[in-house]
C-alpha positions in Angstrom: 156.6 182.3 20.5 154.6 184.1 22.7 151.7 183.3 20.7 152.5 179.7 20.7 153.0 179.7 24.4 149.7 181.4 25.0 148.0 179.0 22.7 149.5 176.0 24.5 148.6 177.6 27.8 145.0 178.0 26.7 144.9 174.4 25.4 146.2 173.0 28.7 143.7 175.1 30.6 140.9 173.9 28.3 141.9 170.2 28.7 142.6 170.5 32.6 138.9 170.9 33.6 138.0 167.8 31.4 140.5 165.7 33.2 139.3 167.1 36.6 135.8 166.5 35.7 136.6 162.8 34.8 138.3 162.1 38.1 135.6 163.9 40.0 132.9 161.8 38.2 134.9 158.6 39.0 135.0 159.6 42.6 131.2 160.4 42.5 130.5 157.0 40.9 132.7 155.2 43.4 131.0 157.0 46.4 127.5 156.2 44.9 128.4 152.5 44.7 129.6 152.5 48.3 126.4 154.3 49.3 124.4 151.6 47.5 126.4 148.8 49.2 125.8 150.5 52.6 122.0 150.8 51.9 121.9 147.2 51.1 123.8 146.3 54.2 121.5 148.4 56.2 118.4 146.7 54.7 120.0 143.3 55.5 120.6 144.4 59.1 117.1 145.7 59.4 115.8 142.3 58.3 118.0 140.5 60.9 116.8 142.9 63.6 113.2 142.3 62.7 113.8 138.5 62.9 115.6 138.8 66.2 112.7 141.1 67.6 110.3 138.5 66.6 112.2 135.7 68.3 112.5 137.8 71.5 108.8 138.6 71.4 108.1 134.7 71.0 110.4 133.9 73.9 108.7 136.6 76.0 105.3 135.1 75.2 106.5 131.7 76.1 108.0 132.8 79.4 104.9 134.9 80.3 102.3 132.1 79.6 101.6 129.9 82.5 103.2 126.4 82.2 100.8 123.6 81.7 103.2 120.7 81.4 102.8 116.9 81.4 106.6 116.7 82.5 107.4 116.0 86.2 110.0 118.0 88.1 113.0 116.5 89.7 111.2 116.6 93.2 108.1 114.9 91.8 110.3 112.1 90.5 112.1 111.7 93.8 108.7 111.6 95.7 107.3 109.0 93.3 110.5 106.9 93.5 110.2 107.0 97.4 106.6 106.1 97.2 107.3 103.2 94.9 110.1 101.9 97.3 107.5 102.1 100.1 104.9 100.1 98.1 107.5 97.6 97.3 108.5 97.2 100.9 105.0 96.7 101.9 104.6 94.1 99.0 107.6 92.3 100.1 106.4 92.2 103.7 103.0 90.9 102.5 104.7 88.3 100.4 106.7 87.2 103.5 103.6 87.0 105.7 101.8 84.9 103.0 104.7 82.5 102.9 104.8 82.3 106.7 101.1 81.6 106.8 101.2 79.0 104.0 104.1 77.3 105.9 102.4 77.4 109.2 99.1 76.1 107.5 101.2 73.2 106.1 102.2 72.2 109.5 99.0 72.6 111.4 96.9 69.7 110.0 99.5 67.1 110.9 99.8 68.3 114.4 96.5 69.7 115.7 94.0 69.6 112.9 92.9 72.1 110.4 90.1 73.7 112.3 87.3 72.6 114.6 85.3 70.3 112.5 82.0 68.9 113.7 80.3 66.0 112.2 77.0 66.9 110.5 74.3 64.9 108.9 73.7 67.4 106.2 75.1 70.8 105.3 73.6 73.7 107.2 75.0 76.4 104.9 72.5 77.7 102.4 75.1 79.0 100.1 76.6 75.6 99.4 73.7 73.1 99.5 74.5 69.4 99.5 73.3 66.9 97.0 69.9 65.3 97.5 69.7 63.1 100.6 71.5 63.3 103.9 75.3 62.8 104.0 77.8 62.4 106.8 80.7 64.6 107.0 82.1 67.8 108.5 81.4 71.4 108.3 84.5 73.4 107.6 84.8 77.4 108.0 87.3 78.7 105.4 90.2 80.5 106.9 92.7 83.1 105.3 94.9 81.4 102.6 92.6 78.3 102.2 92.2 76.5 99.0 90.0 73.6 98.3 93.1 71.3 97.7 94.6 72.4 101.0 91.4 71.7 102.9 91.2 68.2 101.3 94.9 67.7 102.1 94.4 68.6 105.8 91.4 66.2 106.1 93.3 63.4 104.5 96.1 64.0 107.1 93.5 63.5 109.8 92.4 60.2 108.3 89.4 61.4 106.4 89.9 60.1 102.8 88.3 62.9 100.8 89.4 64.4 97.5 88.9 67.8 95.9 86.4 66.2 93.6 84.4 64.8 96.6 84.3 68.3 98.2 83.3 69.9 94.8 80.5 67.3 94.4 79.2 67.9 97.9 79.2 71.7 97.4 78.0 72.3 93.9 77.7 76.1 94.1 81.2 76.4 95.5 83.6 78.4 93.4 87.1 77.3 94.3 88.5 80.5 92.9 86.4 82.7 95.3 86.7 81.3 98.7 86.2 83.8 101.5 87.1 83.7 105.1 84.2 82.3 107.2 82.5 80.6 104.4 81.1 77.2 105.3 82.2 74.2 103.2 80.7 70.7 103.6 83.4 68.0 103.8 81.8 64.6 103.0 83.2 61.6 104.9 83.3 58.6 102.5 84.1 56.3 105.4 80.8 57.2 107.1 78.4 56.2 104.4 
């Protein structure tokens, strides 16, 4: 029995290191797998850090470069808005002034006459020559806001029966769209022929 006991003891001792080695090998394999997972995670973290570093450097470069921008600041927009309002006020004042002048010009011919008109035998203005042969009529100096039709209307109100067509025929070089203040226009008098 002693012998059997010793044999069993020796067999147990021989088998025990094999079981111990197998458990140790499993632990080593497990630790090796965990180390590989940690290395992979570290590699991924390194890639993320590199990407973040690149993004930070790009932002730093953007911040450090001088801004050449087409965009306007809030103060620029406020200043522009106030300038536009100022221009609009001036435009409105000009419009009101023009309307008042037109209204006053509409009233003047009936009461006092359009302007000082002097009867002339021919036009003395070189810029608007009269047709061949002397004509009787009036020399008129263009005033601010005048149009050929307004001039004709003013003379008709004074009893001179003249039309826009008559004025244009008497002033062949006259451009009705380009009248200027002080320009002399010959007004023919059809009644004086």
